[in-house]
Every structure is written in structure tokens, then in C-alpha cells.
All heavy atoms as TSV, in Angstrom:
chain	resi	resn	atom	element	x	y	z
A	1	MET	N	N	0.883	-1.150	0.003
A	1	MET	CA	C	-0.002	-0.007	-0.013
A	1	MET	C	C	0.903	1.231	-0.027
A	1	MET	O	O	1.868	1.318	0.723
A	1	MET	CB	C	-0.918	-0.024	1.241
A	1	MET	CG	C	-1.743	1.246	1.375
A	1	MET	SD	S	-2.774	1.287	2.822
A	1	MET	CE	C	-4.087	0.210	2.245
A	2	GLU	N	N	0.501	2.219	-0.878
A	2	GLU	CA	C	1.263	3.450	-0.918
A	2	GLU	C	C	0.999	4.324	0.300
A	2	GLU	O	O	-0.120	4.297	0.792
A	2	GLU	CB	C	0.934	4.199	-2.171
A	2	GLU	CG	C	1.393	3.592	-3.435
A	2	GLU	CD	C	1.115	4.494	-4.643
A	2	GLU	OE1	O	1.641	5.623	-4.624
A	2	GLU	OE2	O	0.355	4.064	-5.500
A	3	MET	N	N	2.019	4.983	0.742
A	3	MET	CA	C	1.885	5.865	1.941
A	3	MET	C	C	2.196	7.323	1.612
A	3	MET	O	O	3.110	7.568	0.794
A	3	MET	CB	C	2.841	5.340	3.023
A	3	MET	CG	C	2.558	3.874	3.422
A	3	MET	SD	S	1.104	3.638	4.300
A	3	MET	CE	C	1.590	3.950	5.966
A	4	LYS	N	N	1.604	8.211	2.298
A	4	LYS	CA	C	1.936	9.638	2.253
A	4	LYS	C	C	2.866	9.905	3.396
A	4	LYS	O	O	2.701	9.337	4.479
A	4	LYS	CB	C	0.692	10.517	2.382
A	4	LYS	CG	C	-0.308	10.302	1.348
A	4	LYS	CD	C	-1.483	11.316	1.461
A	4	LYS	CE	C	-2.337	10.958	2.674
A	4	LYS	NZ	N	-3.545	11.811	2.760
A	5	LYS	N	N	3.845	10.778	3.163
A	5	LYS	CA	C	4.815	11.079	4.248
A	5	LYS	C	C	4.703	12.527	4.641
A	5	LYS	O	O	4.632	13.452	3.815
A	5	LYS	CB	C	6.229	10.803	3.803
A	5	LYS	CG	C	6.544	9.362	3.571
A	5	LYS	CD	C	7.962	9.108	3.224
A	5	LYS	CE	C	8.162	7.660	2.983
A	5	LYS	NZ	N	9.554	7.365	2.701
A	6	PHE	N	N	4.670	12.729	5.974
A	6	PHE	CA	C	4.589	14.069	6.565
A	6	PHE	C	C	5.703	14.207	7.544
A	6	PHE	O	O	6.265	13.206	8.090
A	6	PHE	CB	C	3.275	14.269	7.292
A	6	PHE	CG	C	2.058	14.174	6.428
A	6	PHE	CD1	C	1.409	12.970	6.253
A	6	PHE	CD2	C	1.565	15.303	5.816
A	6	PHE	CE1	C	0.292	12.898	5.416
A	6	PHE	CE2	C	0.423	15.266	5.021
A	6	PHE	CZ	C	-0.215	14.037	4.784
A	7	LEU	N	N	6.169	15.447	7.759
A	7	LEU	CA	C	7.220	15.724	8.732
A	7	LEU	C	C	6.689	16.651	9.788
A	7	LEU	O	O	6.064	17.750	9.479
A	7	LEU	CB	C	8.440	16.343	8.060
A	7	LEU	CG	C	9.619	16.752	9.007
A	7	LEU	CD1	C	10.249	15.534	9.540
A	7	LEU	CD2	C	10.584	17.649	8.238
A	8	CYS	N	N	6.893	16.319	11.051
A	8	CYS	CA	C	6.502	17.181	12.163
A	8	CYS	C	C	7.734	18.133	12.295
A	8	CYS	O	O	8.817	17.717	12.638
A	8	CYS	CB	C	6.265	16.422	13.421
A	8	CYS	SG	S	5.941	17.517	14.852
A	9	SER	N	N	7.505	19.452	12.139
A	9	SER	CA	C	8.588	20.404	12.270
A	9	SER	C	C	8.978	20.696	13.740
A	9	SER	O	O	9.984	21.276	14.008
A	9	SER	CB	C	8.243	21.701	11.518
A	9	SER	OG	O	7.102	22.283	12.063
A	10	LYS	N	N	8.174	20.207	14.638
A	10	LYS	CA	C	8.482	20.417	16.065
A	10	LYS	C	C	9.434	19.309	16.568
A	10	LYS	O	O	10.436	19.624	17.211
A	10	LYS	CB	C	7.210	20.430	16.858
A	10	LYS	CG	C	7.357	20.970	18.227
A	10	LYS	CD	C	6.001	21.387	18.793
A	10	LYS	CE	C	6.284	22.207	20.059
A	10	LYS	NZ	N	5.043	22.699	20.610
A	11	CYS	N	N	9.102	18.025	16.265
A	11	CYS	CA	C	9.967	16.940	16.791
A	11	CYS	C	C	10.840	16.310	15.689
A	11	CYS	O	O	11.606	15.442	15.979
A	11	CYS	CB	C	9.125	15.903	17.471
A	11	CYS	SG	S	8.037	14.930	16.375
A	12	GLN	N	N	10.682	16.737	14.427
A	12	GLN	CA	C	11.433	16.212	13.266
A	12	GLN	C	C	11.220	14.764	12.955
A	12	GLN	O	O	12.070	14.128	12.340
A	12	GLN	CB	C	12.932	16.518	13.486
A	12	GLN	CG	C	13.304	17.969	13.641
A	12	GLN	CD	C	12.883	18.753	12.442
A	12	GLN	OE1	O	13.181	18.464	11.287
A	12	GLN	NE2	N	12.195	19.863	12.698
A	13	LYS	N	N	10.081	14.178	13.370
A	13	LYS	CA	C	9.776	12.774	13.069
A	13	LYS	C	C	8.950	12.682	11.830
A	13	LYS	O	O	8.150	13.608	11.482
A	13	LYS	CB	C	8.952	12.175	14.183
A	13	LYS	CG	C	9.741	12.144	15.515
A	13	LYS	CD	C	10.256	10.823	15.823
A	13	LYS	CE	C	10.905	10.830	17.196
A	13	LYS	NZ	N	11.363	9.618	17.627
A	14	VAL	N	N	9.137	11.613	10.990
A	14	VAL	CA	C	8.341	11.368	9.781
A	14	VAL	C	C	7.134	10.571	10.174
A	14	VAL	O	O	7.216	9.587	10.892
A	14	VAL	CB	C	9.230	10.625	8.740
A	14	VAL	CG1	C	8.327	10.264	7.558
A	14	VAL	CG2	C	10.386	11.447	8.336
A	15	ILE	N	N	5.952	11.050	9.660
A	15	ILE	CA	C	4.677	10.401	9.941
A	15	ILE	C	C	4.195	9.832	8.609
A	15	ILE	O	O	4.106	10.570	7.635
A	15	ILE	CB	C	3.687	11.378	10.506
A	15	ILE	CG1	C	4.206	12.111	11.750
A	15	ILE	CG2	C	2.322	10.734	10.802
A	15	ILE	CD1	C	3.475	13.380	12.081
A	16	GLU	N	N	3.863	8.542	8.547
A	16	GLU	CA	C	3.377	7.921	7.324
A	16	GLU	C	C	1.911	7.531	7.535
A	16	GLU	O	O	1.567	6.928	8.510
A	16	GLU	CB	C	4.198	6.758	6.928
A	16	GLU	CG	C	5.611	7.033	6.554
A	16	GLU	CD	C	6.371	5.843	6.040
A	16	GLU	OE1	O	5.848	4.748	6.109
A	16	GLU	OE2	O	7.469	6.045	5.517
A	17	VAL	N	N	1.046	7.856	6.533
A	17	VAL	CA	C	-0.332	7.478	6.546
A	17	VAL	C	C	-0.709	6.988	5.171
A	17	VAL	O	O	-0.127	7.458	4.155
A	17	VAL	CB	C	-1.301	8.646	6.919
A	17	VAL	CG1	C	-1.007	9.068	8.393
A	17	VAL	CG2	C	-1.184	9.814	6.037
A	18	PRO	N	N	-1.580	6.049	5.025
A	18	PRO	CA	C	-2.001	5.485	3.699
A	18	PRO	C	C	-2.752	6.578	2.913
A	18	PRO	O	O	-3.404	7.515	3.483
A	18	PRO	CB	C	-2.945	4.340	3.977
A	18	PRO	CG	C	-2.930	4.153	5.467
A	18	PRO	CD	C	-2.224	5.332	6.092
A	19	TYR	N	N	-2.668	6.477	1.572
A	19	TYR	CA	C	-3.512	7.382	0.741
A	19	TYR	C	C	-5.007	7.158	1.069
A	19	TYR	O	O	-5.395	6.051	1.383
A	19	TYR	CB	C	-3.285	7.040	-0.753
A	19	TYR	CG	C	-2.040	7.706	-1.302
A	19	TYR	CD1	C	-0.926	6.950	-1.516
A	19	TYR	CD2	C	-2.000	9.067	-1.602
A	19	TYR	CE1	C	0.263	7.559	-2.038
A	19	TYR	CE2	C	-0.886	9.665	-2.067
A	19	TYR	CZ	C	0.241	8.885	-2.268
A	19	TYR	OH	O	1.421	9.477	-2.780
A	20	GLY	N	N	-5.724	8.212	1.059
A	20	GLY	CA	C	-7.182	8.163	1.458
A	20	GLY	C	C	-7.397	8.568	2.856
A	20	GLY	O	O	-8.509	8.852	3.257
A	21	VAL	N	N	-6.337	8.557	3.664
A	21	VAL	CA	C	-6.412	8.957	5.092
A	21	VAL	C	C	-5.940	10.414	5.169
A	21	VAL	O	O	-4.934	10.766	4.607
A	21	VAL	CB	C	-5.610	8.049	6.018
A	21	VAL	CG1	C	-5.609	8.555	7.452
A	21	VAL	CG2	C	-6.067	6.627	5.915
A	22	PRO	N	N	-6.739	11.300	5.799
A	22	PRO	CA	C	-6.330	12.710	5.852
A	22	PRO	C	C	-5.061	12.941	6.732
A	22	PRO	O	O	-4.597	12.063	7.518
A	22	PRO	CB	C	-7.492	13.420	6.456
A	22	PRO	CG	C	-8.259	12.357	7.157
A	22	PRO	CD	C	-7.977	11.089	6.469
A	23	LYS	N	N	-4.469	14.107	6.557
A	23	LYS	CA	C	-3.291	14.481	7.370
A	23	LYS	C	C	-3.692	14.393	8.856
A	23	LYS	O	O	-4.798	14.836	9.240
A	23	LYS	CB	C	-2.946	15.943	6.993
A	23	LYS	CG	C	-1.791	16.555	7.833
A	23	LYS	CD	C	-1.431	17.837	7.227
A	23	LYS	CE	C	-1.796	19.003	8.146
A	23	LYS	NZ	N	-1.234	20.271	7.650
A	24	PRO	N	N	-2.762	13.924	9.689
A	24	PRO	CA	C	-3.097	13.842	11.141
A	24	PRO	C	C	-3.416	15.221	11.735
A	24	PRO	O	O	-2.828	16.207	11.406
A	24	PRO	CB	C	-1.802	13.266	11.707
A	24	PRO	CG	C	-1.048	12.689	10.619
A	24	PRO	CD	C	-1.434	13.438	9.396
A	25	GLU	N	N	-4.351	15.225	12.641
A	25	GLU	CA	C	-4.721	16.423	13.358
A	25	GLU	C	C	-3.638	16.864	14.389
A	25	GLU	O	O	-3.422	18.053	14.641
A	25	GLU	CB	C	-6.050	16.250	14.163
A	25	GLU	CG	C	-7.221	16.074	13.216
A	25	GLU	CD	C	-7.657	17.345	12.552
A	25	GLU	OE1	O	-7.562	18.457	13.161
A	25	GLU	OE2	O	-7.983	17.283	11.331
A	26	THR	N	N	-2.987	15.855	14.921
A	26	THR	CA	C	-1.846	16.076	15.851
A	26	THR	C	C	-0.739	15.107	15.579
A	26	THR	O	O	-0.960	13.995	15.010
A	26	THR	CB	C	-2.297	15.905	17.312
A	26	THR	OG1	O	-2.775	14.581	17.472
A	26	THR	CG2	C	-3.340	16.941	17.717
A	27	CYS	N	N	0.459	15.449	15.912
A	27	CYS	CA	C	1.627	14.579	15.747
A	27	CYS	C	C	1.478	13.376	16.710
A	27	CYS	O	O	1.279	13.619	17.929
A	27	CYS	CB	C	2.934	15.308	15.991
A	27	CYS	SG	S	4.381	14.199	15.955
A	28	PRO	N	N	1.550	12.141	16.244
A	28	PRO	CA	C	1.469	10.966	17.203
A	28	PRO	C	C	2.624	10.850	18.087
A	28	PRO	O	O	2.564	10.142	19.092
A	28	PRO	CB	C	1.344	9.798	16.196
A	28	PRO	CG	C	1.924	10.221	14.921
A	28	PRO	CD	C	1.721	11.680	14.848
A	29	TYR	N	N	3.725	11.540	17.831
A	29	TYR	CA	C	4.944	11.428	18.678
A	29	TYR	C	C	5.057	12.461	19.759
A	29	TYR	O	O	5.272	12.179	20.886
A	29	TYR	CB	C	6.204	11.498	17.809
A	29	TYR	CG	C	6.219	10.450	16.806
A	29	TYR	CD1	C	5.949	10.716	15.436
A	29	TYR	CD2	C	6.522	9.120	17.092
A	29	TYR	CE1	C	6.021	9.726	14.483
A	29	TYR	CE2	C	6.591	8.126	16.134
A	29	TYR	CZ	C	6.303	8.417	14.829
A	29	TYR	OH	O	6.332	7.433	13.895
A	30	CYS	N	N	4.715	13.759	19.379
A	30	CYS	CA	C	4.900	14.837	20.341
A	30	CYS	C	C	3.606	15.557	20.655
A	30	CYS	O	O	3.552	16.418	21.531
A	30	CYS	CB	C	5.961	15.824	19.876
A	30	CYS	SG	S	5.484	16.817	18.472
A	31	GLY	N	N	2.514	15.272	19.879
A	31	GLY	CA	C	1.248	15.961	20.164
A	31	GLY	C	C	1.134	17.367	19.547
A	31	GLY	O	O	0.150	18.025	19.780
A	32	ALA	N	N	2.044	17.725	18.694
A	32	ALA	CA	C	1.959	19.075	18.073
A	32	ALA	C	C	0.749	19.157	17.171
A	32	ALA	O	O	0.373	18.155	16.570
A	32	ALA	CB	C	3.236	19.334	17.261
A	33	PRO	N	N	0.146	20.366	17.070
A	33	PRO	CA	C	-1.024	20.497	16.160
A	33	PRO	C	C	-0.701	20.374	14.714
A	33	PRO	O	O	0.500	20.433	14.333
A	33	PRO	CB	C	-1.545	21.915	16.568
A	33	PRO	CG	C	-0.427	22.617	17.133
A	33	PRO	CD	C	0.468	21.555	17.813
A	34	ALA	N	N	-1.694	20.274	13.896
A	34	ALA	CA	C	-1.548	20.035	12.448
A	34	ALA	C	C	-0.752	21.179	11.741
A	34	ALA	O	O	-0.134	20.914	10.667
A	34	ALA	CB	C	-2.879	19.889	11.761
A	35	THR	N	N	-0.653	22.339	12.318
A	35	THR	CA	C	0.086	23.457	11.703
A	35	THR	C	C	1.562	23.150	11.650
A	35	THR	O	O	2.304	23.780	10.876
A	35	THR	CB	C	-0.148	24.783	12.460
A	35	THR	OG1	O	0.165	24.592	13.843
A	35	THR	CG2	C	-1.580	25.200	12.321
A	36	PHE	N	N	2.046	22.227	12.468
A	36	PHE	CA	C	3.463	21.826	12.425
A	36	PHE	C	C	3.746	20.643	11.569
A	36	PHE	O	O	4.911	20.242	11.424
A	36	PHE	CB	C	3.930	21.441	13.901
A	36	PHE	CG	C	4.060	22.658	14.792
A	36	PHE	CD1	C	3.021	23.007	15.603
A	36	PHE	CD2	C	5.225	23.408	14.841
A	36	PHE	CE1	C	3.095	24.110	16.433
A	36	PHE	CE2	C	5.317	24.508	15.666
A	36	PHE	CZ	C	4.253	24.873	16.453
A	37	ILE	N	N	2.715	20.028	10.936
A	37	ILE	CA	C	2.886	18.826	10.134
A	37	ILE	C	C	2.769	19.215	8.714
A	37	ILE	O	O	1.752	19.802	8.221
A	37	ILE	CB	C	1.801	17.809	10.499
A	37	ILE	CG1	C	1.933	17.467	11.970
A	37	ILE	CG2	C	1.921	16.556	9.624
A	37	ILE	CD1	C	0.820	16.601	12.530
A	38	HIS	N	N	3.808	18.856	7.889
A	38	HIS	CA	C	3.925	19.252	6.503
A	38	HIS	C	C	4.228	18.063	5.588
A	38	HIS	O	O	4.999	17.194	5.988
A	38	HIS	CB	C	4.966	20.326	6.287
A	38	HIS	CG	C	4.784	21.491	7.213
A	38	HIS	ND1	N	3.823	22.446	6.990
A	38	HIS	CD2	C	5.376	21.846	8.365
A	38	HIS	CE1	C	3.859	23.374	7.954
A	38	HIS	NE2	N	4.805	22.992	8.788
A	39	ARG	N	N	3.641	18.023	4.396
A	39	ARG	CA	C	3.838	16.934	3.438
A	39	ARG	C	C	5.263	17.024	2.907
A	39	ARG	O	O	5.715	18.093	2.542
A	39	ARG	CB	C	2.816	17.114	2.355
A	39	ARG	CG	C	2.798	16.001	1.298
A	39	ARG	CD	C	1.861	14.873	1.776
A	39	ARG	NE	N	1.851	13.791	0.816
A	39	ARG	CZ	C	0.903	13.529	0.014
A	39	ARG	NH1	N	-0.189	14.371	-0.040
A	39	ARG	NH2	N	0.926	12.548	-0.833
A	40	ILE	N	N	5.972	15.876	2.816
A	40	ILE	CA	C	7.341	15.886	2.355
A	40	ILE	C	C	7.552	14.971	1.125
A	40	ILE	O	O	8.696	14.973	0.659
A	40	ILE	CB	C	8.362	15.511	3.493
A	40	ILE	CG1	C	8.056	14.116	4.016
A	40	ILE	CG2	C	8.429	16.546	4.589
A	40	ILE	CD1	C	9.154	13.590	4.948
A	41	ASP	N	N	6.622	14.243	0.645
A	41	ASP	CA	C	6.841	13.329	-0.394
A	41	ASP	C	C	6.355	13.765	-1.792
A	41	ASP	O	O	6.060	13.021	-2.650
A	41	ASP	CB	C	6.232	11.976	-0.095
A	41	ASP	CG	C	4.699	11.997	0.009
A	41	ASP	OD1	O	4.141	13.093	-0.043
A	41	ASP	OD2	O	4.104	10.922	0.163
A	42	GLY	N	N	6.245	15.076	-1.984
A	42	GLY	CA	C	5.867	15.590	-3.253
A	42	GLY	C	C	4.355	15.857	-3.354
A	42	GLY	O	O	3.901	16.671	-4.216
A	43	GLY	N	N	3.591	15.199	-2.603
A	43	GLY	CA	C	2.162	15.509	-2.469
A	43	GLY	C	C	1.333	15.145	-3.673
A	43	GLY	O	O	1.721	15.323	-4.854
A	44	GLY	N	N	0.171	14.577	-3.416
A	44	GLY	CA	C	-0.843	14.388	-4.400
A	44	GLY	C	C	-0.539	13.484	-5.547
A	44	GLY	O	O	0.579	13.301	-5.951
A	45	ARG	N	N	-1.538	12.840	-6.099
A	45	ARG	CA	C	-1.390	12.032	-7.289
A	45	ARG	C	C	-1.858	12.669	-8.543
A	45	ARG	O	O	-1.460	12.413	-9.637
A	45	ARG	CB	C	-2.187	10.705	-7.106
A	45	ARG	CG	C	-1.680	9.834	-6.050
A	45	ARG	CD	C	-2.399	8.535	-6.123
A	45	ARG	NE	N	-2.588	7.938	-4.837
A	45	ARG	CZ	C	-3.241	6.835	-4.581
A	45	ARG	NH1	N	-3.810	6.196	-5.619
A	45	ARG	NH2	N	-3.343	6.369	-3.414
A	46	GLY	N	N	-2.767	13.665	-8.388
A	46	GLY	CA	C	-3.377	14.345	-9.532
A	46	GLY	C	C	-2.678	15.650	-9.803
A	46	GLY	O	O	-1.672	15.989	-9.181
A	47	LEU	N	N	-3.223	16.445	-10.715
A	47	LEU	CA	C	-2.679	17.747	-11.037
A	47	LEU	C	C	-2.926	18.757	-9.896
A	47	LEU	O	O	-2.078	19.589	-9.589
A	47	LEU	CB	C	-3.231	18.323	-12.335
A	47	LEU	CG	C	-2.885	17.527	-13.576
A	47	LEU	CD1	C	-3.589	18.087	-14.776
A	47	LEU	CD2	C	-1.385	17.567	-13.808
A	48	GLY	N	N	-4.025	18.678	-9.263
A	48	GLY	CA	C	-4.342	19.597	-8.176
A	48	GLY	C	C	-4.574	20.964	-8.601
A	48	GLY	O	O	-4.488	21.284	-9.782
A	49	ARG	N	N	-4.872	21.841	-7.749
A	49	ARG	CA	C	-5.204	23.224	-8.060
A	49	ARG	C	C	-3.983	23.979	-8.508
A	49	ARG	O	O	-2.937	23.996	-7.900
A	49	ARG	CB	C	-5.747	23.824	-6.807
A	49	ARG	CG	C	-6.235	25.284	-7.015
A	49	ARG	CD	C	-6.902	25.841	-5.785
A	49	ARG	NE	N	-7.320	27.129	-6.055
A	49	ARG	CZ	C	-8.173	27.798	-5.319
A	49	ARG	NH1	N	-8.642	27.245	-4.257
A	49	ARG	NH2	N	-8.521	29.024	-5.611
A	50	GLY	N	N	-4.103	24.610	-9.658
A	50	GLY	CA	C	-3.016	25.452	-10.164
A	50	GLY	C	C	-1.864	24.689	-10.807
A	50	GLY	O	O	-0.802	25.238	-11.060
A	51	ARG	N	N	-2.004	23.411	-11.056
A	51	ARG	CA	C	-0.903	22.615	-11.635
A	51	ARG	C	C	-1.181	22.121	-13.031
A	51	ARG	O	O	-0.461	21.321	-13.567
A	51	ARG	CB	C	-0.565	21.454	-10.738
A	51	ARG	CG	C	-0.143	21.876	-9.350
A	51	ARG	CD	C	0.646	20.813	-8.698
A	51	ARG	NE	N	0.792	21.147	-7.297
A	51	ARG	CZ	C	1.961	21.606	-6.787
A	51	ARG	NH1	N	2.955	21.827	-7.555
A	51	ARG	NH2	N	2.040	21.864	-5.474
A	52	GLY	N	N	-2.235	22.617	-13.628
A	52	GLY	CA	C	-2.616	22.176	-15.018
A	52	GLY	C	C	-1.675	22.714	-16.069
A	52	GLY	O	O	-0.830	23.610	-15.798
A	53	ALA	N	N	-1.782	22.252	-17.295
A	53	ALA	CA	C	-0.947	22.658	-18.432
A	53	ALA	C	C	-1.140	24.124	-18.684
A	53	ALA	O	O	-0.266	24.793	-19.234
A	53	ALA	CB	C	-1.229	21.816	-19.565
A	54	ARG	N	N	-2.284	24.659	-18.376
A	54	ARG	CA	C	-2.601	26.110	-18.738
A	54	ARG	C	C	-2.271	27.049	-17.612
A	54	ARG	O	O	-2.494	28.234	-17.736
A	54	ARG	CB	C	-4.075	26.243	-19.051
A	54	ARG	CG	C	-4.478	25.451	-20.285
A	54	ARG	CD	C	-5.886	25.673	-20.638
A	54	ARG	NE	N	-6.078	27.139	-20.735
A	54	ARG	CZ	C	-6.660	27.694	-21.733
A	54	ARG	NH1	N	-7.132	27.061	-22.669
A	54	ARG	NH2	N	-6.797	29.028	-21.732
A	55	CYS	N	N	-1.714	26.575	-16.520
A	55	CYS	CA	C	-1.464	27.422	-15.412
A	55	CYS	C	C	-0.480	28.558	-15.777
A	55	CYS	O	O	0.601	28.284	-16.264
A	55	CYS	CB	C	-0.835	26.609	-14.276
A	55	CYS	SG	S	-0.503	27.577	-12.790
A	56	GLY	N	N	-0.901	29.763	-15.652
A	56	GLY	CA	C	-0.005	30.889	-15.954
A	56	GLY	C	C	-0.136	31.403	-17.348
A	56	GLY	O	O	0.278	32.519	-17.624
A	57	LEU	N	N	-0.698	30.646	-18.241
A	57	LEU	CA	C	-0.756	31.119	-19.658
A	57	LEU	C	C	-1.717	32.220	-19.867
A	57	LEU	O	O	-1.527	33.059	-20.715
A	57	LEU	CB	C	-1.154	29.934	-20.577
A	57	LEU	CG	C	-0.130	28.812	-20.684
A	57	LEU	CD1	C	-0.671	27.684	-21.598
A	57	LEU	CD2	C	1.178	29.347	-21.251
A	58	ARG	N	N	-2.775	32.286	-19.039
A	58	ARG	CA	C	-3.795	33.376	-19.196
A	58	ARG	C	C	-3.145	34.722	-18.963
A	58	ARG	O	O	-3.428	35.684	-19.611
A	58	ARG	CB	C	-4.959	33.161	-18.265
A	58	ARG	CG	C	-5.919	32.097	-18.781
A	58	ARG	CD	C	-6.915	31.757	-17.765
A	58	ARG	NE	N	-6.376	30.689	-16.978
A	58	ARG	CZ	C	-6.647	30.400	-15.739
A	58	ARG	NH1	N	-7.433	31.194	-15.058
A	58	ARG	NH2	N	-6.083	29.442	-15.111
A	59	MET	N	N	-2.243	34.810	-17.996
A	59	MET	CA	C	-1.676	36.081	-17.653
A	59	MET	C	C	-0.565	36.498	-18.644
A	59	MET	O	O	-0.338	37.649	-18.855
A	59	MET	CB	C	-1.080	36.023	-16.241
A	59	MET	CG	C	-2.074	35.740	-15.150
A	59	MET	SD	S	-3.402	36.971	-15.155
A	59	MET	CE	C	-2.598	38.416	-14.539
A	60	MET	N	N	0.110	35.542	-19.276
A	60	MET	CA	C	1.147	35.837	-20.217
A	60	MET	C	C	0.649	36.695	-21.394
A	60	MET	O	O	1.311	37.590	-21.860
A	60	MET	CB	C	1.826	34.604	-20.679
A	60	MET	CG	C	2.695	33.941	-19.626
A	60	MET	SD	S	3.361	32.344	-20.145
A	60	MET	CE	C	4.331	32.831	-21.568
A	61	GLY	N	N	-0.547	36.326	-21.927
A	61	GLY	CA	C	-1.048	37.068	-23.082
A	61	GLY	C	C	-1.397	38.516	-22.739
A	61	GLY	O	O	-1.419	39.382	-23.691
A	62	ARG	N	N	-1.712	38.803	-21.548
A	62	ARG	CA	C	-2.143	40.200	-21.225
A	62	ARG	C	C	-0.991	41.171	-21.141
A	62	ARG	O	O	-1.153	42.367	-21.286
A	62	ARG	CB	C	-2.847	40.189	-19.855
A	62	ARG	CG	C	-4.175	39.427	-19.969
A	62	ARG	CD	C	-4.859	39.490	-18.601
A	62	ARG	NE	N	-6.059	38.656	-18.701
A	62	ARG	CZ	C	-6.803	38.403	-17.661
A	62	ARG	NH1	N	-6.492	38.866	-16.459
A	62	ARG	NH2	N	-7.876	37.672	-17.767
A	63	ASP	N	N	0.240	40.644	-20.839
A	63	ASP	CA	C	1.377	41.563	-20.719
A	63	ASP	C	C	1.976	42.008	-22.023
A	63	ASP	O	O	2.727	42.905	-22.109
A	63	ASP	CB	C	2.442	40.874	-19.902
A	63	ASP	CG	C	2.056	40.641	-18.386
A	63	ASP	OD1	O	1.135	41.366	-17.986
A	63	ASP	OD2	O	2.612	39.788	-17.757
A	64	GLU	N	N	1.688	41.297	-23.089
A	64	GLU	CA	C	2.311	41.613	-24.356
A	64	GLU	C	C	1.659	42.695	-25.067
A	64	GLU	O	O	0.578	43.097	-24.951
A	64	GLU	CB	C	2.324	40.317	-25.239
A	64	GLU	CG	C	3.120	39.258	-24.633
A	64	GLU	CD	C	3.001	37.955	-25.446
A	64	GLU	OE1	O	2.301	37.921	-26.491
A	64	GLU	OE2	O	3.603	37.025	-25.022
């Protein structure tokens, strides 16, 4: 099973959760809130918001 990796910036431990499971609300090691937990494995399987092939092209035409 593929896992997502997060890093707790407070205790520097790596947290792994399976895809489909949301980011932890707190660090399981030190109890830090979610604001200290950040994705470190590149994130997401899809294009996501702002990552499409047309991202930025709309603005380029206006400057010329």
C-alpha cells in the first residue's frame, strides 16, 4: 500500500499514513497541532489546483 509522508517540524519525526487517510490532526509522537505537520513526499497524485498545463498562460497574453 502506498503511503503519504509528513514531517513534524516540532519533533522532526516522519509520519506515514496511507492514501485516502487525511493529514493527522496532531503529531502521534509529540502531540503538536496540524500546523506543524507538512507533506514531504511531493504531495498528491493528480494535477491539483493550479498545476494544470494552462497554469499561468492566461496572464502571459495580457502583458504583451
